[in-house]
PDB file of N, CA, C and O in Angstrom:
ATOM      1  N   MET A   1     102.796 110.313 107.417  1.00  0.00           N
ATOM      2  CA  MET A   1     102.841 110.556 105.708  1.00  0.00           C
ATOM      3  C   MET A   1     102.603 111.600 104.821  1.00  0.00           C
ATOM      4  O   MET A   1     102.386 112.680 105.369  1.00  0.00           O
ATOM      5  N   ALA A   2     102.583 111.585 103.694  1.00  0.00           N
ATOM      6  CA  ALA A   2     102.179 112.295 102.766  1.00  0.00           C
ATOM      7  C   ALA A   2     101.663 111.888 101.817  1.00  0.00           C
ATOM      8  O   ALA A   2     101.917 110.826 101.248  1.00  0.00           O
ATOM      9  N   ILE A   3     100.885 112.671 101.533  1.00  0.00           N
ATOM     10  CA  ILE A   3      99.388 111.506 100.242  1.00  0.00           C
ATOM     11  C   ILE A   3      99.416 113.434  99.545  1.00  0.00           C
ATOM     12  O   ILE A   3      99.978 114.451  99.950  1.00  0.00           O
ATOM     13  N   ASN A   4      98.757 113.220  98.698  1.00  0.00           N
ATOM     14  CA  ASN A   4      98.251 114.042  97.563  1.00  0.00           C
ATOM     15  C   ASN A   4      96.569 113.783  97.845  1.00  0.00           C
ATOM     16  O   ASN A   4      96.023 112.702  98.069  1.00  0.00           O
ATOM     17  N   GLU A   5      95.947 115.123  97.759  1.00  0.00           N
ATOM     18  CA  GLU A   5      94.787 115.080  98.444  1.00  0.00           C
ATOM     19  C   GLU A   5      94.253 116.755  97.704  1.00  0.00           C
ATOM     20  O   GLU A   5      94.590 117.903  97.998  1.00  0.00           O
ATOM     21  N   ASN A   6      93.507 116.329  96.886  1.00  0.00           N
ATOM     22  CA  ASN A   6      92.807 118.291  96.849  1.00  0.00           C
ATOM     23  C   ASN A   6      93.519 118.911  96.074  1.00  0.00           C
ATOM     24  O   ASN A   6      93.295 120.113  95.934  1.00  0.00           O
ATOM     25  N   GLY A   7      94.416 118.384  95.457  1.00  0.00           N
ATOM     26  CA  GLY A   7      95.593 119.270  94.738  1.00  0.00           C
ATOM     27  C   GLY A   7      96.771 119.862  95.591  1.00  0.00           C
ATOM     28  O   GLY A   7      97.500 120.840  95.420  1.00  0.00           O
ATOM     29  N   LYS A   8      96.675 118.770  96.714  1.00  0.00           N
ATOM     30  CA  LYS A   8      98.254 119.280  97.347  1.00  0.00           C
ATOM     31  C   LYS A   8      98.519 118.589  97.924  1.00  0.00           C
ATOM     32  O   LYS A   8      97.616 118.097  98.601  1.00  0.00           O
ATOM     33  N   GLU A   9      99.672 118.135  98.063  1.00  0.00           N
ATOM     34  CA  GLU A   9     100.322 118.265  99.165  1.00  0.00           C
ATOM     35  C   GLU A   9     100.184 117.870 100.356  1.00  0.00           C
ATOM     36  O   GLU A   9     100.554 118.807 101.063  1.00  0.00           O
ATOM     37  N   THR A  10      99.697 116.581 101.311  1.00  0.00           N
ATOM     38  CA  THR A  10      99.011 117.060 102.622  1.00  0.00           C
ATOM     39  C   THR A  10      99.790 115.801 103.927  1.00  0.00           C
ATOM     40  O   THR A  10      99.674 114.576 103.945  1.00  0.00           O
ATOM     41  N   VAL A  11     100.457 116.595 104.760  1.00  0.00           N
ATOM     42  CA  VAL A  11     101.217 115.095 105.516  1.00  0.00           C
ATOM     43  C   VAL A  11     100.285 114.743 106.632  1.00  0.00           C
ATOM     44  O   VAL A  11      99.942 115.635 107.408  1.00  0.00           O
ATOM     45  N   VAL A  12      99.803 113.399 106.796  1.00  0.00           N
ATOM     46  CA  VAL A  12      98.633 112.909 107.792  1.00  0.00           C
ATOM     47  C   VAL A  12      99.650 111.967 108.682  1.00  0.00           C
ATOM     48  O   VAL A  12     100.786 111.584 108.401  1.00  0.00           O
ATOM     49  N   GLU A  13      98.754 111.699 109.991  1.00  0.00           N
ATOM     50  CA  GLU A  13      99.725 111.026 110.727  1.00  0.00           C
ATOM     51  C   GLU A  13      98.565 109.164 110.970  1.00  0.00           C
ATOM     52  O   GLU A  13      97.435 108.916 111.390  1.00  0.00           O
ATOM     53  N   ILE A  14      99.683 108.362 110.433  1.00  0.00           N
ATOM     54  CA  ILE A  14      98.513 107.150 110.140  1.00  0.00           C
ATOM     55  C   ILE A  14      98.844 106.448 110.965  1.00  0.00           C
ATOM     56  O   ILE A  14     100.046 106.312 111.192  1.00  0.00           O
ATOM     57  N   THR A  15      97.784 105.694 111.768  1.00  0.00           N
ATOM     58  CA  THR A  15      98.076 104.557 112.886  1.00  0.00           C
ATOM     59  C   THR A  15      97.984 103.486 112.104  1.00  0.00           C
ATOM     60  O   THR A  15      98.945 102.718 112.152  1.00  0.00           O
ATOM     61  N   ASP A  16      97.108 103.216 111.400  1.00  0.00           N
ATOM     62  CA  ASP A  16      96.855 101.671 110.430  1.00  0.00           C
ATOM     63  C   ASP A  16      97.572 101.582 109.824  1.00  0.00           C
ATOM     64  O   ASP A  16      97.744 102.360 108.885  1.00  0.00           O
ATOM     65  N   SER A  17      98.461 100.402 110.133  1.00  0.00           N
ATOM     66  CA  SER A  17      98.749  99.837 108.818  1.00  0.00           C
ATOM     67  C   SER A  17      98.896  99.150 107.314  1.00  0.00           C
ATOM     68  O   SER A  17      99.696  98.954 106.399  1.00  0.00           O
ATOM     69  N   ARG A  18      97.186  98.877 107.852  1.00  0.00           N
ATOM     70  CA  ARG A  18      96.541  98.772 106.342  1.00  0.00           C
ATOM     71  C   ARG A  18      96.317 100.454 105.228  1.00  0.00           C
ATOM     72  O   ARG A  18      96.452 100.512 104.006  1.00  0.00           O
ATOM     73  N   TYR A  19      95.964 101.584 106.152  1.00  0.00           N
ATOM     74  CA  TYR A  19      96.466 102.336 105.592  1.00  0.00           C
ATOM     75  C   TYR A  19      98.100 103.061 105.241  1.00  0.00           C
ATOM     76  O   TYR A  19      98.364 103.756 104.259  1.00  0.00           O
ATOM     77  N   ALA A  20      98.649 102.829 105.884  1.00  0.00           N
ATOM     78  CA  ALA A  20     100.079 103.172 105.572  1.00  0.00           C
ATOM     79  C   ALA A  20     100.812 101.965 104.335  1.00  0.00           C
ATOM     80  O   ALA A  20     101.870 101.993 103.705  1.00  0.00           O
ATOM     81  N   THR A  21      99.618 100.926 104.386  1.00  0.00           N
ATOM     82  CA  THR A  21      99.965 100.336 102.944  1.00  0.00           C
ATOM     83  C   THR A  21      99.929 100.799 101.662  1.00  0.00           C
ATOM     84  O   THR A  21     100.734 100.818 100.731  1.00  0.00           O
ATOM     85  N   LEU A  22      98.534 101.258 101.872  1.00  0.00           N
ATOM     86  CA  LEU A  22      97.510 101.484 100.182  1.00  0.00           C
ATOM     87  C   LEU A  22      98.685 102.890  99.817  1.00  0.00           C
ATOM     88  O   LEU A  22      99.226 103.062  98.725  1.00  0.00           O
ATOM     89  N   ILE A  23      98.913 104.003 101.382  1.00  0.00           N
ATOM     90  CA  ILE A  23      99.503 105.059 100.399  1.00  0.00           C
ATOM     91  C   ILE A  23     100.833 104.760 100.119  1.00  0.00           C
ATOM     92  O   ILE A  23     101.436 105.692  99.586  1.00  0.00           O
ATOM     93  N   GLY A  24     101.640 103.484 100.367  1.00  0.00           N
ATOM     94  CA  GLY A  24     102.741 102.931  99.984  1.00  0.00           C
ATOM     95  C   GLY A  24     102.108 102.992  98.627  1.00  0.00           C
ATOM     96  O   GLY A  24     102.407 103.996  97.980  1.00  0.00           O
ATOM     97  N   LYS A  25     101.419 102.263  98.142  1.00  0.00           N
ATOM     98  CA  LYS A  25     101.223 101.702  97.235  1.00  0.00           C
ATOM     99  C   LYS A  25     101.570 102.701  96.125  1.00  0.00           C
ATOM    100  O   LYS A  25     102.437 102.653  95.253  1.00  0.00           O
ATOM    101  N   TYR A  26     100.158 104.093  96.559  1.00  0.00           N
ATOM    102  CA  TYR A  26      99.723 105.210  95.911  1.00  0.00           C
ATOM    103  C   TYR A  26     100.734 105.879  95.224  1.00  0.00           C
ATOM    104  O   TYR A  26     100.661 106.508  94.168  1.00  0.00           O
ATOM    105  N   HIS A  27     102.029 105.592  96.215  1.00  0.00           N
ATOM    106  CA  HIS A  27     102.961 106.968  95.931  1.00  0.00           C
ATOM    107  C   HIS A  27     103.612 105.860  95.097  1.00  0.00           C
ATOM    108  O   HIS A  27     103.726 106.423  94.008  1.00  0.00           O
ATOM    109  N   SER A  28     104.422 103.841  94.854  1.00  0.00           N
ATOM    110  CA  SER A  28     104.590 103.704  93.464  1.00  0.00           C
ATOM    111  C   SER A  28     103.609 103.735  92.286  1.00  0.00           C
ATOM    112  O   SER A  28     104.150 103.477  91.211  1.00  0.00           O
ATOM    113  N   ALA A  29     102.767 103.899  92.253  1.00  0.00           N
ATOM    114  CA  ALA A  29     101.726 104.423  91.245  1.00  0.00           C
ATOM    115  C   ALA A  29     101.445 105.179  90.546  1.00  0.00           C
ATOM    116  O   ALA A  29     101.225 105.290  89.340  1.00  0.00           O
ATOM    117  N   VAL A  30     101.466 106.137  91.979  1.00  0.00           N
ATOM    118  CA  VAL A  30     101.908 107.677  91.025  1.00  0.00           C
ATOM    119  C   VAL A  30     103.361 108.482  90.618  1.00  0.00           C
ATOM    120  O   VAL A  30     103.660 109.565  90.116  1.00  0.00           O
ATOM    121  N   LYS A  31     104.401 106.737  91.385  1.00  0.00           N
ATOM    122  CA  LYS A  31     105.746 107.462  90.498  1.00  0.00           C
ATOM    123  C   LYS A  31     106.167 107.119  88.946  1.00  0.00           C
ATOM    124  O   LYS A  31     106.952 107.601  88.130  1.00  0.00           O
ATOM    125  N   GLU A  32     105.168 105.958  88.974  1.00  0.00           N
ATOM    126  CA  GLU A  32     104.913 104.975  87.795  1.00  0.00           C
ATOM    127  C   GLU A  32     104.302 105.976  86.478  1.00  0.00           C
ATOM    128  O   GLU A  32     104.826 105.778  85.382  1.00  0.00           O
ATOM    129  N   TYR A  33     103.252 107.001  86.568  1.00  0.00           N
ATOM    130  CA  TYR A  33     102.760 107.485  86.845  1.00  0.00           C
ATOM    131  C   TYR A  33     103.806 108.470  85.750  1.00  0.00           C
ATOM    132  O   TYR A  33     104.112 108.389  84.561  1.00  0.00           O
ATOM    133  N   LEU A  34     104.021 109.078  86.483  1.00  0.00           N
ATOM    134  CA  LEU A  34     104.976 110.744  86.606  1.00  0.00           C
ATOM    135  C   LEU A  34     105.700 109.591  85.378  1.00  0.00           C
ATOM    136  O   LEU A  34     105.608 109.489  84.155  1.00  0.00           O
ATOM    137  N   ASN A  35     106.237 109.042  86.168  1.00  0.00           N
ATOM    138  CA  ASN A  35     108.232 108.413  84.653  1.00  0.00           C
ATOM    139  C   ASN A  35     107.415 107.787  83.336  1.00  0.00           C
ATOM    140  O   ASN A  35     108.177 107.206  82.565  1.00  0.00           O
ATOM    141  N   THR A  36     105.635 107.794  82.819  1.00  0.00           N
ATOM    142  CA  THR A  36     105.370 106.680  81.963  1.00  0.00           C
ATOM    143  C   THR A  36     104.762 107.491  81.215  1.00  0.00           C
ATOM    144  O   THR A  36     104.903 107.553  79.994  1.00  0.00           O
ATOM    145  N   GLY A  37     103.672 108.522  82.228  1.00  0.00           N
ATOM    146  CA  GLY A  37     102.492 108.870  81.783  1.00  0.00           C
ATOM    147  C   GLY A  37     101.462 108.271  81.639  1.00  0.00           C
ATOM    148  O   GLY A  37     100.516 108.947  81.234  1.00  0.00           O
ATOM    149  N   ASN A  38     101.194 106.619  81.933  1.00  0.00           N
ATOM    150  CA  ASN A  38     100.349 105.876  81.724  1.00  0.00           C
ATOM    151  C   ASN A  38      99.078 106.202  83.421  1.00  0.00           C
ATOM    152  O   ASN A  38      99.207 106.306  84.641  1.00  0.00           O
ATOM    153  N   THR A  39      98.221 106.231  82.622  1.00  0.00           N
ATOM    154  CA  THR A  39      96.997 107.304  83.751  1.00  0.00           C
ATOM    155  C   THR A  39      96.405 105.426  84.437  1.00  0.00           C
ATOM    156  O   THR A  39      96.060 105.178  85.592  1.00  0.00           O
ATOM    157  N   ASP A  40      96.468 104.559  83.412  1.00  0.00           N
ATOM    158  CA  ASP A  40      95.875 103.589  84.374  1.00  0.00           C
ATOM    159  C   ASP A  40      96.321 103.068  85.629  1.00  0.00           C
ATOM    160  O   ASP A  40      95.677 102.576  86.555  1.00  0.00           O
ATOM    161  N   VAL A  41      97.622 103.284  85.473  1.00  0.00           N
ATOM    162  CA  VAL A  41      98.656 102.697  87.327  1.00  0.00           C
ATOM    163  C   VAL A  41      97.527 103.855  88.436  1.00  0.00           C
ATOM    164  O   VAL A  41      97.634 103.864  89.662  1.00  0.00           O
ATOM    165  N   LEU A  42      96.800 104.487  87.878  1.00  0.00           N
ATOM    166  CA  LEU A  42      96.225 105.584  88.664  1.00  0.00           C
ATOM    167  C   LEU A  42      94.931 105.034  89.363  1.00  0.00           C
ATOM    168  O   LEU A  42      94.551 105.389  90.478  1.00  0.00           O
ATOM    169  N   ALA A  43      94.384 104.230  88.652  1.00  0.00           N
ATOM    170  CA  ALA A  43      92.650 103.745  88.301  1.00  0.00           C
ATOM    171  C   ALA A  43      92.592 102.983  89.422  1.00  0.00           C
ATOM    172  O   ALA A  43      91.489 102.951  89.969  1.00  0.00           O
ATOM    173  N   GLU A  44      93.548 102.308  89.959  1.00  0.00           N
ATOM    174  CA  GLU A  44      93.258 100.990  91.650  1.00  0.00           C
ATOM    175  C   GLU A  44      93.292 102.029  92.551  1.00  0.00           C
ATOM    176  O   GLU A  44      93.458 101.582  93.686  1.00  0.00           O
ATOM    177  N   PHE A  45      93.197 103.338  92.520  1.00  0.00           N
ATOM    178  CA  PHE A  45      93.080 104.419  93.729  1.00  0.00           C
ATOM    179  C   PHE A  45      91.785 105.432  93.791  1.00  0.00           C
ATOM    180  O   PHE A  45      91.614 106.225  94.717  1.00  0.00           O
ATOM    181  N   GLU A  46      90.894 105.286  92.664  1.00  0.00           N
ATOM    182  CA  GLU A  46      90.602 106.034  92.370  1.00  0.00           C
ATOM    183  C   GLU A  46      89.111 106.595  93.598  1.00  0.00           C
ATOM    184  O   GLU A  46      88.142 105.839  93.527  1.00  0.00           O
ATOM    185  N   GLY A  47      89.038 107.191  94.100  1.00  0.00           N
ATOM    186  CA  GLY A  47      88.082 106.962  95.523  1.00  0.00           C
ATOM    187  C   GLY A  47      88.284 106.746  96.910  1.00  0.00           C
ATOM    188  O   GLY A  47      87.750 107.071  97.971  1.00  0.00           O
ATOM    189  N   LYS A  48      89.468 105.928  96.423  1.00  0.00           N
ATOM    190  CA  LYS A  48      90.291 105.355  98.127  1.00  0.00           C
ATOM    191  C   LYS A  48      90.542 105.934  99.008  1.00  0.00           C
ATOM    192  O   LYS A  48      91.706 106.326  98.912  1.00  0.00           O
ATOM    193  N   ARG A  49      89.962 106.325 100.124  1.00  0.00           N
ATOM    194  CA  ARG A  49      90.504 107.342 101.169  1.00  0.00           C
ATOM    195  C   ARG A  49      91.150 106.181 102.165  1.00  0.00           C
ATOM    196  O   ARG A  49      91.143 104.956 102.044  1.00  0.00           O
ATOM    197  N   VAL A  50      91.641 106.927 103.065  1.00  0.00           N
ATOM    198  CA  VAL A  50      92.703 106.965 104.318  1.00  0.00           C
ATOM    199  C   VAL A  50      92.419 107.049 105.333  1.00  0.00           C
ATOM    200  O   VAL A  50      92.391 108.268 105.166  1.00  0.00           O
ATOM    201  N   LYS A  51      92.041 106.897 106.748  1.00  0.00           N
ATOM    202  CA  LYS A  51      91.789 107.859 108.125  1.00  0.00           C
ATOM    203  C   LYS A  51      93.344 107.760 109.003  1.00  0.00           C
ATOM    204  O   LYS A  51      94.152 106.899 109.350  1.00  0.00           O
ATOM    205  N   ASP A  52      93.118 109.454 109.103  1.00  0.00           N
ATOM    206  CA  ASP A  52      94.433 109.897 109.815  1.00  0.00           C
ATOM    207  C   ASP A  52      93.840 109.593 111.279  1.00  0.00           C
ATOM    208  O   ASP A  52      92.684 109.882 111.588  1.00  0.00           O
ATOM    209  N   SER A  53      94.538 109.127 111.934  1.00  0.00           N
ATOM    210  CA  SER A  53      95.166 109.154 113.405  1.00  0.00           C
ATOM    211  C   SER A  53      93.928 109.810 114.217  1.00  0.00           C
ATOM    212  O   SER A  53      93.496 109.135 115.152  1.00  0.00           O
ATOM    213  N   SER A  54      93.282 111.122 113.940  1.00  0.00           N
ATOM    214  CA  SER A  54      92.181 111.971 114.369  1.00  0.00           C
ATOM    215  C   SER A  54      90.849 111.538 113.725  1.00  0.00           C
ATOM    216  O   SER A  54      89.728 112.000 113.937  1.00  0.00           O
ATOM    217  N   GLY A  55      91.211 110.573 112.913  1.00  0.00           N
ATOM    218  CA  GLY A  55      89.889 110.368 112.262  1.00  0.00           C
ATOM    219  C   GLY A  55      89.327 110.663 111.481  1.00  0.00           C
ATOM    220  O   GLY A  55      88.198 110.188 111.354  1.00  0.00           O
ATOM    221  N   LYS A  56      89.733 111.416 110.740  1.00  0.00           N
ATOM    222  CA  LYS A  56      89.065 112.271 109.515  1.00  0.00           C
ATOM    223  C   LYS A  56      89.847 111.787 108.657  1.00  0.00           C
ATOM    224  O   LYS A  56      91.070 111.877 108.758  1.00  0.00           O
ATOM    225  N   TRP A  57      89.137 111.105 107.528  1.00  0.00           N
ATOM    226  CA  TRP A  57      89.220 110.756 105.441  1.00  0.00           C
ATOM    227  C   TRP A  57      89.658 111.627 104.910  1.00  0.00           C
ATOM    228  O   TRP A  57      89.321 112.811 104.954  1.00  0.00           O
ATOM    229  N   HIS A  58      90.617 111.033 104.239  1.00  0.00           N
ATOM    230  CA  HIS A  58      91.393 112.055 103.295  1.00  0.00           C
ATOM    231  C   HIS A  58      91.277 111.137 101.690  1.00  0.00           C
ATOM    232  O   HIS A  58      91.283 109.916 101.849  1.00  0.00           O
ATOM    233  N   ILE A  59      91.191 111.550 100.435  1.00  0.00           N
ATOM    234  CA  ILE A  59      90.805 110.965  99.593  1.00  0.00           C
ATOM    235  C   ILE A  59      92.023 111.033  99.091  1.00  0.00           C
ATOM    236  O   ILE A  59      92.659 112.044  99.387  1.00  0.00           O
ATOM    237  N   LEU A  60      92.655 110.057  98.254  1.00  0.00           N
ATOM    238  CA  LEU A  60      93.787 110.347  97.216  1.00  0.00           C
ATOM    239  C   LEU A  60      93.708 110.687  95.769  1.00  0.00           C
ATOM    240  O   LEU A  60      93.315 110.153  94.732  1.00  0.00           O
ATOM    241  N   GLU A  61      94.148 111.594  96.077  1.00  0.00           N
ATOM    242  CA  GLU A  61      94.077 112.664  94.684  1.00  0.00           C
ATOM    243  C   GLU A  61      95.111 111.290  93.363  1.00  0.00           C
ATOM    244  O   GLU A  61      96.205 110.727  93.359  1.00  0.00           O
ATOM    245  N   THR A  62      93.799 111.348  92.405  1.00  0.00           N
ATOM    246  CA  THR A  62      93.991 110.574  91.284  1.00  0.00           C
ATOM    247  C   THR A  62      93.980 111.637  89.406  1.00  0.00           C
ATOM    248  O   THR A  62      94.311 111.466  88.233  1.00  0.00           O
ATOM    249  N   ASN A  63      93.423 112.571  90.209  1.00  0.00           N
ATOM    250  CA  ASN A  63      93.853 113.801  88.107  1.00  0.00           C
ATOM    251  C   ASN A  63      94.799 113.891  87.930  1.00  0.00           C
ATOM    252  O   ASN A  63      95.654 114.509  88.566  1.00  0.00           O
ATOM    253  N   PRO A  64      94.907 113.066  86.670  1.00  0.00           N
ATOM    254  CA  PRO A  64      96.714 113.073  86.247  1.00  0.00           C
ATOM    255  C   PRO A  64      97.529 114.621  86.567  1.00  0.00           C
ATOM    256  O   PRO A  64      98.586 114.815  87.168  1.00  0.00           O
ATOM    257  N   SER A  65      96.491 115.711  85.846  1.00  0.00           N
ATOM    258  CA  SER A  65      97.011 116.816  85.620  1.00  0.00           C
ATOM    259  C   SER A  65      97.379 117.698  87.471  1.00  0.00           C
ATOM    260  O   SER A  65      98.239 118.549  87.699  1.00  0.00           O
ATOM    261  N   ALA A  66      96.418 117.107  88.434  1.00  0.00           N
ATOM    262  CA  ALA A  66      96.546 117.173  89.477  1.00  0.00           C
ATOM    263  C   ALA A  66      97.758 117.328  90.128  1.00  0.00           C
ATOM    264  O   ALA A  66      98.375 118.309  90.542  1.00  0.00           O
ATOM    265  N   ILE A  67      98.051 115.570  90.123  1.00  0.00           N
ATOM    266  CA  ILE A  67      99.624 114.971  90.537  1.00  0.00           C
ATOM    267  C   ILE A  67     100.701 115.021  89.582  1.00  0.00           C
ATOM    268  O   ILE A  67     101.814 114.499  89.642  1.00  0.00           O
ATOM    269  N   ARG A  68     100.204 115.702  88.736  1.00  0.00           N
ATOM    270  CA  ARG A  68     101.856 116.522  87.742  1.00  0.00           C
ATOM    271  C   ARG A  68     102.058 118.134  88.547  1.00  0.00           C
ATOM    272  O   ARG A  68     103.157 118.435  89.013  1.00  0.00           O
ATOM    273  N   GLU A  69     100.896 119.064  88.631  1.00  0.00           N
ATOM    274  CA  GLU A  69     101.541 120.142  89.419  1.00  0.00           C
ATOM    275  C   GLU A  69     101.603 120.433  90.966  1.00  0.00           C
ATOM    276  O   GLU A  69     101.974 121.486  91.483  1.00  0.00           O
ATOM    277  N   ILE A  70     101.104 119.128  91.697  1.00  0.00           N
ATOM    278  CA  ILE A  70     101.782 118.712  93.046  1.00  0.00           C
ATOM    279  C   ILE A  70     102.835 118.606  92.812  1.00  0.00           C
ATOM    280  O   ILE A  70     103.550 119.347  93.487  1.00  0.00           O
ATOM    281  N   ASN A  71     103.656 117.594  91.676  1.00  0.00           N
ATOM    282  CA  ASN A  71     105.095 117.174  91.768  1.00  0.00           C
ATOM    283  C   ASN A  71     106.184 118.154  91.346  1.00  0.00           C
ATOM    284  O   ASN A  71     107.369 118.101  91.675  1.00  0.00           O
ATOM    285  N   ALA A  72     105.337 119.448  90.223  1.00  0.00           N
ATOM    286  CA  ALA A  72     105.812 120.395  89.599  1.00  0.00           C
ATOM    287  C   ALA A  72     106.645 121.457  90.981  1.00  0.00           C
ATOM    288  O   ALA A  72     107.687 122.111  91.003  1.00  0.00           O
ATOM    289  N   ARG A  73     105.279 121.118  92.262  1.00  0.00           N
ATOM    290  CA  ARG A  73     105.639 122.800  92.911  1.00  0.00           C
ATOM    291  C   ARG A  73     106.346 121.957  94.525  1.00  0.00           C
ATOM    292  O   ARG A  73     106.611 122.526  95.584  1.00  0.00           O
ATOM    293  N   ARG A  74     106.502 120.377  94.169  1.00  0.00           N
ATOM    294  CA  ARG A  74     107.523 120.214  95.275  1.00  0.00           C
ATOM    295  C   ARG A  74     109.110 120.511  95.048  1.00  0.00           C
ATOM    296  O   ARG A  74     109.660 120.566  93.949  1.00  0.00           O
ATOM    297  N   GLU A  75     109.647 120.668  96.151  1.00  0.00           N
ATOM    298  CA  GLU A  75     110.916 120.715  95.357  1.00  0.00           C
ATOM    299  C   GLU A  75     111.534 119.610  95.933  1.00  0.00           C
ATOM    300  O   GLU A  75     111.073 118.927  96.848  1.00  0.00           O
ATOM    301  N   GLU A  76     112.896 119.418  95.198  1.00  0.00           N
ATOM    302  CA  GLU A  76     113.186 118.279  94.933  1.00  0.00           C
ATOM    303  C   GLU A  76     114.888 117.804  95.665  1.00  0.00           C
ATOM    304  O   GLU A  76     116.047 118.176  95.476  1.00  0.00           O
ATOM    305  N   PRO A  77     114.199 116.796  96.554  1.00  0.00           N
ATOM    306  CA  PRO A  77     115.084 116.737  98.068  1.00  0.00           C
ATOM    307  C   PRO A  77     116.245 115.127  97.035  1.00  0.00           C
ATOM    308  O   PRO A  77     116.330 114.314  96.114  1.00  0.00           O
ATOM    309  N   GLU A  78     116.707 115.627  98.011  1.00  0.00           N
ATOM    310  CA  GLU A  78     118.434 114.187  97.799  1.00  0.00           C
ATOM    311  C   GLU A  78     117.431 113.570  97.769  1.00  0.00           C
ATOM    312  O   GLU A  78     116.963 113.612  96.631  1.00  0.00           O
ATOM    313  N   PHE A  79     116.553 112.730  98.762  1.00  0.00           N
ATOM    314  CA  PHE A  79     115.888 111.458  98.683  1.00  0.00           C
ATOM    315  C   PHE A  79     114.598 111.854  99.116  1.00  0.00           C
ATOM    316  O   PHE A  79     114.410 112.485 100.156  1.00  0.00           O
ATOM    317  N   TYR A  80     113.732 111.506  98.358  1.00  0.00           N
ATOM    318  CA  TYR A  80     112.231 111.802  98.299  1.00  0.00           C
ATOM    319  C   TYR A  80     111.972 110.804  99.415  1.00  0.00           C
ATOM    320  O   TYR A  80     112.315 109.635  99.245  1.00  0.00           O
ATOM    321  N   ASP A  81     111.204 111.308 100.904  1.00  0.00           N
ATOM    322  CA  ASP A  81     110.456 110.291 101.517  1.00  0.00           C
ATOM    323  C   ASP A  81     109.100 110.821 102.108  1.00  0.00           C
ATOM    324  O   ASP A  81     108.953 111.942 102.594  1.00  0.00           O
ATOM    325  N   ILE A  82     107.944 109.666 101.973  1.00  0.00           N
ATOM    326  CA  ILE A  82     106.778 109.766 102.103  1.00  0.00           C
ATOM    327  C   ILE A  82     106.802 110.248 103.580  1.00  0.00           C
ATOM    328  O   ILE A  82     105.928 111.114 103.616  1.00  0.00           O
ATOM    329  N   TYR A  83     107.426 110.119 104.984  1.00  0.00           N
ATOM    330  CA  TYR A  83     107.179 110.256 106.074  1.00  0.00           C
ATOM    331  C   TYR A  83     107.633 111.723 106.784  1.00  0.00           C
ATOM    332  O   TYR A  83     107.899 112.718 106.110  1.00  0.00           O
ATOM    333  N   GLN A  84     107.661 111.697 107.773  1.00  0.00           N
ATOM    334  CA  GLN A  84     107.507 113.428 108.154  1.00  0.00           C
ATOM    335  C   GLN A  84     107.886 113.367 109.598  1.00  0.00           C
ATOM    336  O   GLN A  84     107.122 112.514 110.051  1.00  0.00           O
ATOM    337  N   VAL A  85     108.795 113.885 110.770  1.00  0.00           N
ATOM    338  CA  VAL A  85     109.105 113.151 111.739  1.00  0.00           C
ATOM    339  C   VAL A  85     108.722 115.096 112.150  1.00  0.00           C
ATOM    340  O   VAL A  85     109.088 116.185 111.706  1.00  0.00           O
ATOM    341  N   ASN A  86     107.529 114.444 113.548  1.00  0.00           N
ATOM    342  CA  ASN A  86     106.894 115.910 113.969  1.00  0.00           C
ATOM    343  C   ASN A  86     108.647 116.346 115.696  1.00  0.00           C
ATOM    344  O   ASN A  86     109.596 115.880 116.327  1.00  0.00           O
ATOM    345  N   VAL A  87     108.184 116.976 115.562  1.00  0.00           N
ATOM    346  CA  VAL A  87     109.446 117.591 116.433  1.00  0.00           C
ATOM    347  C   VAL A  87     108.555 118.105 117.719  1.00  0.00           C
ATOM    348  O   VAL A  87     109.106 118.658 118.670  1.00  0.00           O
TER     349      VAL A  87
END
């Protein structure tokens, strides 16, 4: 799954559904922030972290300017997908 961390988009492999759910809610909040400019929606995720399949912790990015920069660097796919298939 893709997450924003340390000012960049990172892909992490998640095996725990609780973290997958948190990431999904985070992406919804990020989308709302980008559409409305309401930073309050990011507050819930301040300091939240997820553990990847190898046990490494990742802290979700909540800095509004960093999120805007990450979004600006992202290529515009036809459909935004938070999952990545490893081949």
